[in-house]
C-alpha positions in Angstrom: 161.0 91.2 158.8 164.6 91.4 157.8 164.5 88.2 155.7 161.5 89.6 153.8 163.4 92.8 152.9 166.4 90.9 151.7 164.3 88.7 149.4 162.2 91.4 147.8 164.5 94.4 147.8 164.6 94.8 144.0 161.3 93.6 142.4 162.2 94.4 138.8 163.2 92.6 135.7 166.7 91.2 135.3 169.3 93.9 134.5 170.4 92.3 131.2 168.3 94.3 128.7 167.1 97.3 130.7 163.5 97.0 129.5 160.4 95.3 130.7 159.9 91.8 129.8 156.6 90.6 128.5 154.5 89.7 125.5 155.1 92.9 123.5 158.6 91.7 122.8 157.3 88.4 121.4 154.8 90.0 119.0 151.7 89.2 121.1 148.9 91.8 121.4 145.3 92.3 122.2 142.8 92.4 119.4 139.0 91.7 119.1 139.7 88.0 119.1 141.8 88.1 122.2 145.5 87.8 122.9 147.0 87.0 119.5 149.6 87.9 116.8 149.4 88.6 113.1 151.3 86.8 110.4 152.4 88.9 107.4 153.8 87.1 104.4 155.3 88.0 101.1 154.6 85.5 98.4 155.2 84.8 94.7 152.4 84.7 92.1 151.8 81.0 92.9 151.1 81.6 96.6 154.5 80.2 97.8 155.9 82.3 100.7 159.3 84.1 100.5 159.3 85.2 104.2 157.2 86.2 107.1 156.9 89.1 109.6 155.0 89.0 112.9 153.2 91.8 114.6 150.9 92.1 117.6 147.2 91.7 117.3 146.5 95.4 117.9 149.0 96.7 115.4 147.8 97.9 112.0 148.7 95.8 109.0 150.7 98.4 107.1 153.2 98.8 109.9 154.8 95.5 108.7 155.3 96.6 105.1 158.9 97.8 105.6 159.9 94.4 106.9 158.1 92.6 104.0 159.6 94.9 101.3 163.1 94.4 102.8 163.3 90.7 101.8 166.0 89.9 99.3 163.8 88.9 96.4 163.1 90.7 93.2 160.4 93.4 93.1 157.1 92.2 91.6 155.2 94.0 88.9 152.2 94.3 91.1 151.6 94.0 94.9 148.3 92.4 95.9 147.1 93.2 99.4 143.9 93.5 101.4 142.3 96.6 102.8 144.4 96.6 105.9 147.5 97.6 103.9 145.8 100.7 102.4 147.9 103.7 103.3 149.1 106.6 101.2 152.7 106.2 102.3 152.8 102.4 101.3 151.2 103.2 97.9 153.8 105.9 97.3 156.6 103.6 98.4 155.4 100.9 96.0 155.2 103.3 93.1 158.7 104.6 93.7 159.9 101.0 93.5 158.1 100.5 90.2 155.4 98.2 91.7 151.7 98.7 90.9 149.7 98.6 94.1 146.5 96.5 93.7 145.0 97.3 97.1 141.3 98.1 97.6 140.5 101.3 99.5 139.3 101.3 103.0 135.6 101.9 103.4 136.0 105.2 105.3 138.6 106.7 102.9 137.8 110.2 101.7 139.3 109.8 98.3 139.0 106.2 97.2 141.7 104.8 95.0 140.9 102.8 91.8 141.5 99.0 92.1 142.1 96.6 89.3 139.6 94.0 90.4 140.6 91.5 87.7 144.1 91.3 89.1 142.8 91.4 92.7 141.1 88.1 92.1 144.5 86.4 92.1 144.8 87.2 95.8 142.9 84.0 96.6 146.2 82.2 96.1 147.6 84.0 99.1 144.5 83.2 101.2 144.8 79.5 100.2 148.5 79.6 101.3 147.5 80.9 104.7 144.8 78.2 104.9 147.4 75.5 104.2 149.7 76.9 106.8 146.9 77.1 109.4 146.0 73.5 108.8 149.1 72.8 111.0 147.8 73.1 114.5 150.9 74.6 115.9 150.6 77.6 113.6 146.9 78.0 114.0 147.0 78.2 117.8 150.6 79.5 118.2 151.9 77.2 120.9 155.3 78.9 120.8 155.9 81.5 123.4 158.9 83.2 121.6 158.7 85.0 118.3 161.9 83.3 117.1 160.6 79.7 117.5 157.3 80.7 115.9 159.0 82.2 112.9 161.2 79.2 112.6 158.3 76.9 112.5 156.6 79.1 109.9 159.7 78.8 107.8 159.6 75.0 108.1 156.0 75.0 107.0 156.9 77.3 104.1 159.6 74.9 103.0 157.0 72.1 103.0 154.8 74.2 100.7 157.8 74.9 98.4 158.7 71.2 98.3 155.2 70.2 97.3 155.4 72.4 94.3 158.6 70.8 93.0 158.0 67.1 93.8 155.9 65.0 91.5 152.9 64.1 93.7 151.5 61.2 91.6 
């Protein structure tokens, strides 16, 4: 009995960071599809990524907007995003920065916002960028357990997309 008490006297995480260890620190979370994470990207008008942000699967999309807007790239004239990024505070933040929000309103919104659907059609470039990224199996299934290694591989894949646009592929 004494040996058992000595081995399991303090069943808690290591005292290094004083918080629970687990998936929430590595941007994993539960969603309808299971245990997953979301990739948020900021791209140019050609669909080439500037940078990425990760969030858990259960986290709303517009929670990552502060991280995306903090990238050291010039502000665009218009920001194209899907319905998940529709929030009044994000729209106001974009307008204060001089950026036109091209975001369709959520279906349950009381006062729907007008959307420039002609500009919104260009969002398919971003969807194609995500499709090219997810052709890499390591990104599509997220083999990496840590957020740092996953973001690092996303950056390598983004560099590959940028190189393809500058190299003559004949």
